[in-house]
Structure formats: structure tokens, C-alpha cells
N, C-alpha and C positions, 0 to 999 in steps of 0.2 A: 504494500498499499503505500506509493509516494504522496507527500503533504509536502504544503508551502504555508509558509502565514503565518500566525500568531500562535505562539508555542498551546498558551491554555486551551482555544479552540481544535488545535492538534490530538492536545490529550481528550478530547471529548467526544471526539469525530472515533479514535482510535477504540476508545470505548464501546462505542453501537457497533464498530468494525466485529469488538471482538464477543460483540454477542449476536452479528451474525453467523458468524463462525462458528460459532456452535448450536445455531439453532435449528429445530424439529419439528417446528410449527405447520409445514409442509410438507408432501410427500417428494419435493424437489430437494429436498437435502440426503434421500435416499440413491439417485442419481449422480448428485454434481460429483467433482474433483476438487471442486474449489468455491467458496463463496467470492462473490464480488460485491464488497462494501463501498468501490467508489475511490476515486481520486482525485488530484488538485488542489488546488490553491484555498484554503478555507477565508480567506478577506475578501475574494470574488464577490462583487456585487451582482456577479454573472450568472446561475449554475444549470447545465444541460444535464436533464432527463432522459436517458434512451427507455427502452422497452424490459429490455433483459441481456443478461448475457449469453455470448456464442459460444462455438464451441474453443474457439482462440482465446476468450477471456478466463472461459470453463477451466482453460489449462493452466492460466497464468496467474487467476485471479485479481487481475486492472481491468478494468472497461475498455471497452475500446479500442482492444489491440489487431484487431484483425483488417479485413479490408476495410470494413466500414467506417473504422475506427480510423486505418490510414487517411482514410479520402477525408474526414472530420478534421482530423490534422492540417490536411492542406488547403481545406475551407477554409478555417481558421486564421491560417500564416498570408493565403492570398488574398483573403477577401472582405477579414476584420481586422488583419494585421496585428493578430494576436498569436501569443504562442501558450501552447496545451496547459503548461504552468501558471497560467492565468486565471485561469478557471478552474471551476467545480464539475466534475462530469459525473454521474451514478448513472439511475435506474431504477425504473419504479418494482421490479425483480432482483431480486441480488444474487439468484441462484440460477440455470441454465433451464429453462424447459425443453425434455427432450424434442429433439429437432426442431429445435429454435422454434416451436408452434408459439403462438400468442398465451400469453400467462391467463390462468383462468381466474374467476373474482374470487376463490378460494386464495388460491395465491396473491394476489395481488392484495386481500386483507389481509394478512401473512405478514406482508410487510412494512406495510401501511407504519408501524411505528415508527422504525426504523430511517426509512425517507423521513419523517414527522421531525424524528429526531434529529436529524441530518439540518433541515433549512428551520429548522428552530437556533441549533448551534451555529449557520456561516450565516444565516442571515441574509438571504441574497434579497435586491431590489427587484430582479428579474429573475423568472425560471422560463428557460428555453427548451420547450418540447419537443422532442425528438420522433416523428410518428406517430400513429391514432392511438395505440395504447396510452400514453404518457394524456397525448390530449384528451382522451375521455374523464381520465382518472382527474384531473386538475379541471375541466370546463364544463364536462357531462356531454360535448360533442363526437360528433364523431367521423366528420370528414375534411382531413386533412388539406384537401384542396379549395375548400371553399373557408376556410380558417388561419390557413398560413398567415401571416402580414398584418394580422389584426390583434389589436391587447384583451387581454379577459383579466376580469378582477380573481385575484382569491386572496384568502386571509393575511392580516397583518397587513395591510396594505402591497400586497407584492403582485404583481403583474407575470400573467403568462403571456408570451411570444411564441406562438408554434412555429414549426416549419417541418421539411420532411427530413424522415431518419438514411442517412447515409447510405445503408444498406438498399433502400426502395430506389435512390439515385444511380445504385452503382446499375440498376435492371434497366437505369430509362437513361440513358446517354445522350439523349440530345439537347443540345444546346441554343435551340429554337427558340426566338422571343416569345413567352407564357407558358412554356416547359417548366416541368418539375423543379430541372436540374439550373435551370434558368433563375427561378424564382428564389431556390435554395441559394443559391448566390449572390441576387440581389438583398433576401434573410441575413448573410453572412456581412455583406456590406453595414446594414445595418446596425448588428449587436457591435460590431466594435465601433460604431459611433455613438453608442448605446454607453457601450461600456467605457469609453473615455469620455463622456460625460457625466458618469455614474461617478466616476472618480476621481474628476475635476471640481463636486460637491453639489453638484447639481440634485435637487429631487428627482423623482422619481416621475411626479408627477408632470412638471416641466419635462422632463427629459421626451415622455412618450408622446406626452401634443406635439412637441417638436419634429416627433420621429412618423408620428402621423401621418403629418403634410410633408417630410421625406421621402416617404412612401409613395405618396400616392404622384409626387412628383419623376423619383425615380422610373417610375411605372412607364409613365406618360412621354418621358425620354430613353425608353428602352434600355435603363438602369446603368447608364454611361456618370 
């Protein structure tokens, strides 16, 4: 588990991780090789939440280390102008569902206290959801194509910002304007802008209001 930032926060995140590693709340503990609590910067104003670990993540115990993770890192670097160590990355469920299937409601509920605990410790201003499962968890919405690029309110004045899961983008390679990958790259640019504004001390309300206008401008201009 690779962590950066405030030492006290790191200790609290590590305590949650230890609980995750011995968790037996649902049957996923019977098929996992390693639990995957999360990793990254505990001081980040932005947290990324995916669906669940895949085979590579299960083998290494770290989130987003396979092909989807490599694409996520590339998008962060090239479009958000951020490094992986600048943000915190985790998943809705902390153990790999067999055959990478969508987690069941029981599995999601079993991991809820761990995710909630991570959010309480890190106190992100914005949570970026990757794909439909975390989108549904945080907003009740089910279609990422209709929800991406919008802000949703969550508890504690946290804003939810949905975008596509990198694994979906690997299956949809078109960069044509209006394609999932085109929108995902646009979203990453927006995420970078939000990150820097929040680090400068701007409020999440001020940032999201400005960003909503920026999104419209970029979409109309073709993302340039």
C-alpha cells in the first residue's frame, strides 16, 4: 500500500486497510489473493473511486495497476497534468469479483464502511467516479453516458464528478468528437483544472460553478 501526505491520515488509512485485509464479510474473501484497500495521496482534494480490483490488482494488492490503470495514469499525466501520487485511488469493493463481474449489492454493502471510512479520513472535496458501479453507489444514476461531466451533491458538501472507467475506454478506442474516449480526455483536463484550483484554496462551490461553464465552453470548442 503506497501512501503520501499527512502522517496521521496515513496511519488512519492503514488502520482501515488492516481491517480490509482480514475482512470476511462477504464470499469474495474466499477467492481473493489480496485485498486492495487503495493507494495515493491522503491530502488530495480529489479521490478516484472505481468498481473493483481486476486480476493484476488482486495479484499485487494495489488498485489500477493493469492495462486500465496504465491508461488512467497516462490520462492523468497527459490531460490532467497530474501524477498518480497526487490523488487517492480506491474502489467500491476491495476484493476482486470472480471473472471481473459487476459486484453484487451484498458485496458493495459489505465494503461500505471501509469506503466511508476512507472518505472521512481523506476529506476529498470532489470524488471522481469511474464507471457505472460507483456512479450508481454515489448518485443512484445508472448511465454514465448521461451523467459524465455533471456534478452531483453528496454528504458533507462533497461533489461527485462521474467519468468513464478506463477499462471501457480500452474497448472503445475512437477519439472522434463525442466518443467516450474524447469525453474522458476532456473530463481529465477538467479534473486537472479543479485539482489546482482546490489546492489554491478556492471553495468547492466556486470551483464547480466555474467548471460547469468551462465544460460547456470546451465541449462547444471541440475540447481544444
